[in-house]
C-alpha positions as CSV (number, residue, x, y, z in Angstrom):
1,X,83.5,76.6,101.3
2,X,83.5,74.1,104.1
3,X,87.1,73.0,103.8
4,X,87.0,70.5,106.7
5,X,84.1,68.6,105.3
6,X,85.8,68.4,101.9
7,X,89.1,67.3,103.4
8,X,87.3,64.5,105.3
9,X,85.7,63.4,102.0
10,X,89.1,63.4,100.1
11,X,90.7,61.4,102.9
12,X,87.9,58.9,102.9
13,X,88.1,58.4,99.1
14,X,91.9,58.3,98.9
15,X,92.3,61.4,96.7
16,X,95.6,63.0,96.2
17,X,95.3,66.8,96.9
18,X,97.4,69.8,96.1
19,X,96.8,72.8,98.3
20,X,97.8,76.2,96.8
21,X,97.9,79.4,98.8
22,X,99.9,82.4,99.9
23,X,102.3,82.1,102.8
24,X,101.0,81.9,106.3
25,X,97.4,80.9,105.6
26,X,97.5,77.7,107.6
27,X,97.9,75.1,104.9
28,X,100.3,72.9,106.8
29,X,98.4,73.2,110.1
30,X,95.1,72.3,108.4
31,X,96.5,69.2,106.7
32,X,98.3,67.8,109.7
33,X,95.2,68.5,111.8
34,X,93.2,66.5,109.3
35,X,95.7,63.6,109.4
36,X,95.5,63.5,113.2
37,X,91.7,63.7,113.1
38,X,91.6,60.6,111.0
39,X,94.3,58.8,113.0
40,X,96.5,58.3,110.0
41,X,100.1,57.1,110.1
42,X,101.6,60.0,108.2
43,X,105.1,61.1,107.1
44,X,106.0,64.8,106.7
45,X,108.6,66.0,104.2
46,X,109.9,69.6,103.7
47,X,110.3,69.3,100.0
48,X,112.7,72.2,99.7
49,X,115.3,70.2,101.8
50,X,114.7,66.7,100.5
51,X,117.2,64.4,98.8
52,X,115.5,62.0,96.3
53,X,117.9,59.1,97.1
54,X,118.1,59.5,100.9
55,X,114.4,60.3,101.4
56,X,112.7,58.1,98.7
57,X,114.7,55.9,96.4
58,X,117.3,54.7,98.9
59,X,121.0,54.6,99.0
60,X,123.1,51.9,97.4
61,X,124.8,49.3,99.7
62,X,126.9,46.3,98.8
63,X,125.4,42.9,99.5
64,X,126.6,39.3,99.0
65,X,124.3,36.7,97.5
66,X,124.2,33.0,98.4
67,X,126.8,32.3,95.8
68,X,129.3,34.8,97.3
69,X,128.7,37.3,94.6
70,X,128.5,41.0,95.6
71,X,125.9,43.3,94.2
72,X,124.4,46.7,95.0
73,X,121.0,47.0,96.7
74,X,119.0,50.1,97.7
75,X,118.5,50.7,101.4
76,X,115.3,52.7,101.8
77,X,114.4,54.9,104.7
78,X,112.8,53.1,107.7
79,X,109.3,54.5,107.1
80,X,109.2,53.1,103.6
81,X,111.1,49.9,104.5
82,X,108.5,48.9,107.0
83,X,105.6,49.9,104.7
84,X,103.5,51.4,107.5
85,X,102.9,54.9,106.2
86,X,99.3,55.7,105.2
87,X,99.6,59.4,104.3
88,X,102.5,61.6,103.0
89,X,102.6,65.3,103.1
90,X,105.1,67.2,100.8
91,X,105.3,70.7,102.2
92,X,106.7,73.6,100.0
93,X,106.5,71.2,97.0
94,X,107.3,73.8,94.4
95,X,110.4,74.8,96.3
96,X,111.9,71.4,95.8
97,X,114.6,70.6,93.2
98,X,113.6,69.1,89.8
99,X,115.1,65.8,90.8
100,X,112.9,65.5,93.9
101,X,109.8,66.4,91.9
102,X,110.7,63.7,89.3
103,X,111.4,61.2,92.0
104,X,108.0,61.5,93.6
105,X,105.9,61.5,90.4
106,X,105.6,57.7,90.5
107,X,105.0,57.7,94.2
108,X,102.1,60.2,93.8
109,X,100.4,58.3,91.0
110,X,101.1,54.6,91.8
111,X,102.0,54.7,95.5
112,X,105.3,52.9,94.5
113,X,109.0,53.7,94.1
114,X,110.9,51.9,91.2
115,X,108.0,49.5,91.0
116,X,107.9,48.6,94.7
117,X,104.3,49.1,95.8
118,X,103.5,50.4,99.3
119,X,100.4,48.6,100.3
120,X,99.3,50.9,103.2
121,X,100.0,54.2,101.5
122,X,96.6,55.8,100.7
123,X,97.2,59.5,99.9
124,X,99.9,61.9,98.8
125,X,99.2,65.5,99.7
126,X,101.3,68.6,98.9
127,X,101.3,72.3,99.5
128,X,102.6,75.1,97.3
129,X,102.8,78.9,97.1
130,X,101.2,80.6,94.1
131,X,103.5,80.7,91.1
132,X,102.4,84.0,89.6
133,X,101.4,86.5,92.3
134,X,101.6,90.0,91.0
135,X,102.3,91.6,94.4
136,X,104.4,88.9,96.0
137,X,107.5,87.2,94.6
138,X,107.9,83.6,95.7
139,X,111.1,81.7,95.1
140,X,109.3,78.8,93.6
141,X,109.3,76.6,90.5
142,X,106.4,76.1,88.2
143,X,104.9,72.6,88.3
144,X,104.6,71.2,84.8
145,X,101.2,69.8,83.7
146,X,102.2,66.2,84.2
147,X,103.0,66.9,87.9
148,X,99.8,68.8,88.4
149,X,97.8,66.0,86.8
150,X,99.0,63.5,89.4
151,X,96.7,65.2,91.9
152,X,93.0,64.4,91.9
153,X,92.2,67.8,93.5
154,X,93.8,71.2,93.3
155,X,92.4,73.6,95.9
156,X,93.1,77.3,96.3
157,X,93.5,78.0,100.0
158,X,91.9,81.4,100.9
159,X,94.1,84.1,102.3
160,X,92.2,84.5,105.5
161,X,92.8,83.7,109.2
162,X,90.8,80.7,110.3
163,X,88.4,81.8,112.9
164,X,87.9,78.2,114.1
165,X,91.7,77.7,114.5
166,X,92.2,81.0,116.4
167,X,89.2,80.4,118.7
168,X,90.4,76.9,119.5
169,X,93.9,78.2,120.3
170,X,93.3,81.6,121.9
171,X,89.6,81.7,123.0
172,X,86.6,83.3,121.3
173,X,87.0,86.8,122.5
174,X,90.7,87.4,121.6
175,X,90.3,85.4,118.4
176,X,87.3,87.4,117.2
177,X,89.1,90.7,118.0
178,X,92.3,89.7,116.1
179,X,90.5,88.3,113.1
180,X,88.1,91.3,113.0
181,X,91.1,93.7,113.2
182,X,92.9,91.8,110.4
183,X,89.9,92.0,108.1
184,X,89.8,95.8,108.4
185,X,93.4,96.1,107.2
186,X,94.2,97.5,103.8
187,X,95.5,95.1,101.1
188,X,99.0,96.2,101.8
189,X,98.4,95.6,105.6
190,X,97.0,92.1,104.9
191,X,100.0,91.2,102.8
192,X,102.4,92.3,105.6
193,X,100.4,90.6,108.3
194,X,99.8,87.0,107.1
195,X,97.5,84.8,109.1
196,X,100.6,83.1,110.4
197,X,102.0,86.4,111.6
198,X,98.7,87.1,113.3
199,X,99.1,83.8,115.0
200,X,102.6,84.9,116.2
201,X,101.1,88.2,117.4
202,X,98.4,86.6,119.6
203,X,100.9,84.1,121.0
204,X,103.2,87.0,122.0
205,X,100.3,88.9,123.5
206,X,99.1,85.9,125.5
207,X,102.5,85.3,126.9
208,X,102.9,89.0,128.0
209,X,105.3,90.1,125.2
210,X,105.2,93.3,123.2
211,X,103.4,92.7,119.9
212,X,105.0,95.8,118.4
213,X,108.1,93.7,117.8
214,X,106.0,91.2,115.8
215,X,103.8,93.4,113.6
216,X,105.0,95.9,110.9
217,X,104.8,99.6,111.7
218,X,102.4,100.4,108.9
219,X,99.4,98.8,110.6
220,X,97.2,100.2,113.4
221,X,98.8,98.3,116.3
222,X,97.3,100.6,118.9
223,X,93.8,99.6,117.8
224,X,94.5,95.9,118.2
225,X,96.0,96.4,121.6
226,X,93.1,98.5,122.8
227,X,90.6,96.0,121.6
228,X,92.5,93.0,123.1
229,X,92.7,94.9,126.4
230,X,89.2,96.3,126.6
231,X,87.1,94.3,124.1
232,X,86.1,95.2,120.5
233,X,86.2,98.9,119.9
234,X,82.7,98.8,118.5
235,X,81.3,97.6,121.8
236,X,83.3,100.2,123.7
237,X,82.0,103.0,121.5
238,X,78.5,101.8,121.8
239,X,78.8,101.8,125.6
240,X,80.1,105.4,125.6
241,X,77.4,106.5,123.2
242,X,74.6,105.0,125.2
243,X,75.9,106.2,128.5
244,X,76.4,109.8,127.2
245,X,78.9,110.7,130.0
246,X,80.7,113.5,128.2
247,X,83.5,113.8,130.7
248,X,84.2,110.1,130.5
249,X,84.1,110.2,126.7
250,X,86.5,113.2,126.5
251,X,88.9,111.4,128.8
252,X,88.8,108.3,126.6
253,X,89.2,110.2,123.3
254,X,92.1,112.3,124.8
255,X,94.2,109.1,125.1
256,X,96.1,108.8,121.8
257,X,95.9,105.0,121.5
258,X,92.2,105.0,122.2
259,X,91.6,107.7,119.6
260,X,93.7,106.0,117.0
261,X,91.9,102.7,117.6
262,X,88.4,104.1,117.4
263,X,88.4,106.9,114.9
264,X,87.6,104.6,111.9
265,X,84.5,103.2,113.6
266,X,83.6,106.6,115.0
267,X,82.9,108.2,111.7
268,X,80.8,105.5,110.2
269,X,77.5,106.3,111.9
270,X,75.9,109.7,111.7
271,X,74.6,109.6,115.3
272,X,78.2,108.7,116.5
273,X,79.5,111.7,114.6
274,X,76.9,114.0,116.2
275,X,77.9,112.8,119.7
276,X,81.6,112.1,119.5
277,X,83.1,114.8,117.2
278,X,82.3,117.8,119.4
279,X,84.1,116.0,122.2
280,X,87.3,115.3,120.3
281,X,90.2,117.6,121.1
282,X,90.2,120.5,118.6
283,X,93.7,119.8,117.2
284,X,92.4,116.3,116.1
285,X,89.2,117.6,114.4
286,X,91.2,119.3,111.6
287,X,92.8,116.0,110.6
288,X,89.5,114.2,111.0
289,X,87.8,116.7,108.6
290,X,90.6,116.3,106.1
291,X,90.3,112.5,106.0
292,X,86.6,111.8,106.4
293,X,83.9,113.5,104.3
294,X,81.1,112.7,106.8
295,X,83.1,114.4,109.5
296,X,83.7,117.4,107.2
297,X,80.1,117.8,106.4
298,X,79.2,117.8,110.1
299,X,81.8,120.4,111.1
300,X,80.9,122.8,108.2
301,X,77.2,122.4,109.2
302,X,77.9,123.3,112.8
303,X,79.8,126.6,112.6
304,X,78.9,127.7,116.1
305,X,80.8,124.8,117.6
306,X,83.7,124.6,115.1
307,X,84.4,128.2,113.9
308,X,88.1,128.1,115.2
309,X,88.6,124.8,113.3
310,X,87.1,126.1,110.1
311,X,89.2,129.3,110.2
312,X,92.3,127.2,110.9
313,X,91.6,125.0,107.8
314,X,90.9,128.1,105.7
315,X,94.5,129.3,106.2
316,X,96.2,125.9,105.9
317,X,98.3,125.0,102.9
318,X,97.8,121.3,102.9
319,X,94.5,120.3,101.3
320,X,93.7,123.1,98.8
321,X,90.2,121.8,98.1
322,X,89.3,121.7,101.8
323,X,90.9,125.1,102.4
324,X,88.8,126.6,99.6
325,X,85.6,125.2,101.2
326,X,86.6,126.5,104.6
327,X,87.4,129.9,103.1
328,X,83.9,130.1,101.6
329,X,82.4,129.1,105.0
330,X,84.5,131.8,106.7
331,X,83.1,134.4,104.3
332,X,79.6,133.2,105.2
333,X,80.4,133.5,108.9
334,X,81.7,137.0,108.6
335,X,78.7,138.0,106.4
336,X,76.2,136.7,108.9
337,X,78.0,138.6,111.7
338,X,77.8,141.8,109.7
339,X,74.2,141.3,108.9
340,X,73.4,140.6,112.6
341,X,75.3,143.8,113.6
342,X,73.5,145.9,110.9
343,X,70.1,144.6,112.0
344,X,70.8,145.4,115.6
345,X,71.7,149.0,114.8
346,X,69.2,149.9,112.0
347,X,65.6,150.3,113.0
348,X,64.4,151.0,109.5
349,X,65.8,148.1,107.4
350,X,65.9,144.4,108.0
351,X,68.5,142.6,106.0
352,X,67.6,139.1,104.8
353,X,70.0,136.8,106.7
354,X,71.6,135.0,103.8
355,X,75.1,133.6,103.5
356,X,76.3,135.2,100.2
357,X,79.4,136.6,98.7
358,X,79.8,140.3,99.4
359,X,79.6,141.4,95.7
360,X,79.5,140.1,92.2
361,X,82.1,142.3,90.6
362,X,83.4,141.7,87.1
363,X,84.7,145.3,87.0
364,X,85.1,147.7,89.9
365,X,84.5,150.9,87.8
366,X,80.9,150.6,86.7
367,X,78.5,153.4,87.6
368,X,74.9,154.1,87.0
369,X,75.9,155.9,83.7
370,X,77.2,152.6,82.4
371,X,73.8,150.8,82.9
372,X,71.5,150.0,79.9
373,X,69.1,152.9,79.3
374,X,65.6,152.3,80.6
375,X,63.0,154.8,79.3
376,X,60.3,153.8,81.7
377,X,60.0,150.8,84.0
378,X,56.2,151.0,83.8
379,X,56.1,150.4,80.1
380,X,58.6,147.5,80.0
381,X,57.9,143.9,81.1
382,X,59.9,140.9,82.2
383,X,62.4,141.1,79.4
384,X,63.8,144.4,80.4
385,X,64.0,143.3,84.0
386,X,66.0,140.2,82.9
387,X,68.3,142.5,81.0
388,X,68.8,144.8,83.9
389,X,69.2,141.9,86.4
390,X,71.9,140.3,84.2
391,X,73.8,143.6,84.0
392,X,73.7,144.0,87.8
393,X,75.0,140.5,88.3
394,X,77.9,141.1,86.0
395,X,78.6,144.8,86.9
396,X,77.6,145.6,90.5
397,X,80.7,147.5,91.6
398,X,82.7,146.8,94.7
399,X,82.9,150.5,95.5
400,X,80.2,153.1,94.9
401,X,79.5,156.8,95.5
402,X,76.5,157.6,97.6
403,X,74.5,158.7,94.6
404,X,75.3,155.6,92.7
405,X,74.6,153.4,95.7
406,X,71.1,154.9,96.0
407,X,70.5,154.5,92.3
408,X,71.6,150.9,92.3
409,X,69.4,150.1,95.3
410,X,66.4,151.8,93.6
411,X,66.8,149.7,90.5
412,X,67.1,146.5,92.4
413,X,64.1,147.3,94.5
414,X,62.1,148.0,91.3
415,X,63.1,144.6,89.8
416,X,62.0,142.9,93.0
417,X,58.7,144.9,93.3
418,X,57.7,144.2,89.7
419,X,58.7,140.5,89.5
420,X,56.6,137.6,90.7
421,X,57.9,135.4,93.5
422,X,58.3,132.4,91.2
423,X,60.4,134.5,88.8
424,X,62.7,135.7,91.5
425,X,63.0,132.3,92.9
426,X,63.8,130.6,89.6
427,X,65.6,133.4,87.6
428,X,66.7,136.2,89.9
429,X,68.4,134.1,92.6
430,X,71.0,136.7,93.3
431,X,68.6,139.6,93.7
432,X,68.3,139.4,97.5
433,X,72.1,139.1,98.0
434,X,72.7,142.1,95.8
435,X,70.1,144.2,97.7
436,X,71.8,143.0,100.9
437,X,75.2,144.1,99.7
438,X,74.1,147.6,98.7
439,X,72.2,148.2,101.9
440,X,75.3,146.9,103.8
441,X,77.4,149.3,101.8
442,X,75.2,152.2,102.9
443,X,75.6,151.1,106.5
444,X,79.4,150.7,106.3
445,X,79.7,154.2,105.0
446,X,77.3,155.5,107.6
447,X,74.9,156.7,104.9
448,X,71.2,156.8,105.7
449,X,68.8,155.2,103.3
450,X,66.2,157.5,101.8
451,X,62.8,157.3,103.4
452,X,61.3,155.9,100.2
453,X,63.9,153.2,100.0
454,X,63.3,152.2,103.6
455,X,59.5,152.2,103.1
456,X,59.8,150.0,100.0
457,X,62.1,147.5,101.8
458,X,59.9,147.4,104.9
459,X,56.7,147.2,102.9
460,X,55.4,144.6,100.3
461,X,58.9,143.9,98.9
462,X,60.3,142.6,102.2
463,X,57.1,140.6,102.7
464,X,57.6,139.1,99.3
465,X,61.3,138.3,99.6
466,X,61.0,136.8,103.1
467,X,58.2,134.4,102.1
468,X,58.6,130.9,103.6
469,X,59.2,129.5,100.1
470,X,62.4,131.4,99.6
471,X,65.1,130.0,102.0
472,X,66.3,127.2,99.7
473,X,66.4,129.5,96.6
474,X,67.9,132.8,97.8
475,X,71.4,131.6,98.3
476,X,73.7,132.9,95.7
């Protein structure tokens, strides 16, 4: 809505206008600016302090007529007595007393008081606060329908700082920084920092004062200060990102005010996250991960750079959901380390490097004697393999004897040998992790795999299970 163009139209056509808006949005400044722009002779009234007799109707005074008889006459204020006023503005109209509102009803509609017409009066404008805001309580009176109907136009003033006003008063750069900062505030922040308070803030800043005494503590004052002093934070981040001077970036992020000012913008772009997060002090990364999902995804995907942070989160007691995710990642880290160590010390067996739980135990006392009986693998098809696979998933024990461990491994190898790649990929997704666990169990107990087991793992089975189509299916 182009408010200035509409205001000019309303003035030109002599329309009475009621402006309704929350505190501090610039209603008064906008109206008086318009009166000045049109060179009107205007009169301002603060309706909350008005007296209907003194300010409008007039006070009685004894007079003597030509016959010597005394009578009472009303002496009106000078601005009405001289009949020069062209525009009247009633500020805080719904904070006025009922007597005042009744007194001005005739003035608004007929441009007269007790029948006396004011020939030069063209418009009556008024401003009010909303009557029924859910989140703000205003000490105002409801205007009755007859009073509202005296105004040709009722316009709701938006709760926004006027960019035009701020640029005119404070210059484009500071105005754009302040208005941009205000727009990023939460609803609670915007309610606490009205456009009028933002005006106070910039005025204080321009005069060298401390804006922390003007703004409430629940808004990011540091960010506003940083941007006023060094330009919009988005531009500053862009410059650091393009320059790629890691030392300079680290020094910037190490300053608490800088970090507080830029962290919100920093996590909005993936390329910014990739560059800036590794350069943020470690103690701040934990809080960053807890608050921003994109940052958390980046950290958990880059274990090599953030392992201490992940381990710290896993043991924290604050965010249980995040701690659970970190704990799972720690298990993956430890598993991969064990796999790497096993591969380095075992020349006969290569373990598929998958991040999986160590076992799938429903009970820790199952042995090979508890397994479903299989007469002959060679005479049974996919159904028996499914049955055996399901049993292993539910029953593979945490602890095994050497004899049981060798038997479990043999059975798992047979399932893998006799199943098609597509079947393993779709239906037997935990087969490789289970094989890995039993082989690792052999290693941890310093048992040697039998030559036949080593040969089967190193032969066609390993070729099948390390096929390029497996990586996105083999995770448990």
